[in-house]
C-alpha positions, 0 to 999 in steps of 0.5 A, a space after each residue: 500500500 502506498 500514497 502521496 505527499 508534496 507540501 507540508 500542510 503546516 509550513 504551507 499555511 503557517 510558516 512566516 519566517 526562519 532564523 538560525 539559532 546558536 550551535 547546540 552544545 550537546 546532542 538534542 532530542 526533537 520532540 512532538 510537542 514543546 515539552 521534554 515529557 513528550 515523545 521524541 521524533 529525532 535528534 540534532 547533533 552537538 554543534 548543529 545550528 538549528 534553523 528555527 521556524 517561526 509560525 503564526 499560531 500561539 506562543 512557545 514556552 521559553 527556551 523552545 523553538 520549532 524546527 523542520 524534521 526531515 522525512 520520511 516519517 512513519 504515521 498512522 491514519 484511521 481507515 475511515 479517513 482514507 479515500 477509495 484510492 487509499 489516500 488520506 483525506 486532506 485534513 485527516 490527523 496523522 498519528 504517531 501510534 495507532 491509537 486515537 489518543 496518541 500524538 498527532 504529528 501532522 495532518 494530511 494534505 492534498 498532494 501528499 506522497 505516502 507509502 502504505 506499509 502496514 495495517 493495524 486493525 482499523 488503522 493504516 500505517 504510512 511512510 510519509 515522504 515529507 518534512 514535519 514540525 518538531 520542537 527542541 529545547 535550546 540551552 538558554 532559558 532566555 530564548 525569546 518566545 516563538 509562535 507555534 501552531 496549535 494542534 492541527 484540527 482534523 477538519 482543517 483543509 490545506 489551501 496550497 496547490 498540490 504538486 504532481 512530480 514525475 514518477 520515480 523508480 521504486 517510489 509511490 506515484 502521487 495521485 491528484 485525482 479529479 472526479 471521473 479521472 482514473 488514479 495513477 499507478 503506485 506501490 502497495 504492500 500486503 499479503 497476496 491471497 486467493 478469494 476462492 472458497 467452495 463454501 461461499 459465492 465467487 468474488 469479483 476477483 480471484 485475488 486480494 491484498 490483506 493486512 496483518 490480521 487477514 482483512 482485505 483492503 483491496 482486490 488484486 486484478 492480475 490479468 495484466 500479468 503473465 504469471 499463470 504458472 508462477 503465482 504459487 510462489 507469491 500466494 500467502 506471501 507479503 508482496 509489493 505491487 505496482 498498479 492503479 487503484 479503482 473502485 469496484 462498481 456497485 460496492 464499497 471495495 477497491 481493486 488494484 490493477 496490478 502492472 508488476 509484482 514482487 516478493 517483499 
């Protein structure tokens, strides 16, 4: 499973200016929130001159600055916040862990590039290919207070225009989809299993991609592949497929028209 990212929602809307702080005297943890008790999402080495990001909401505690944290980042989104193309809906909260009460690292933006790398019950795990904001505590407690964004609301939608880059080998291809348009091919990961069962009606497709718990998240249309004599080596194995996701007419399901297939 895989998806898209280009412009950071918060930076696109809120960033007003940046400044370079004094070199750090020691290795410094980057936190999810401006609090030493909050989880860490990275580290800056001693001697680094952090670039402080000035934003347009709230005030940071004294001694804290906001910085940009390079991607990719592993995040979780609730499956109810996914579109039929398996993109996170713009404005959906992206959590640090697959729990509603876990920290929100950022919110999804239109044009995001993200790769689906796993399923955890009702949560989908993504590898988010963009930068996010983090917070560090600098040595001096007299550091001027700095504007900081409030926790991103799930209903806030980005206003920046999505950017569609050219596809790159081995990466997810961003989807910018208008009504009536087909989605572009991209990468998906999951366990390839058969849907055939003599005890139940025939499914619309003979194969599917499932998550760790065995739940189907998409059918797999393998008709474009010449794998008639080789499918056994892929069945019940974790695979990475490249193809376009499409809705199955008259249902809530989706199907991935697979163009290539390989073992994970």
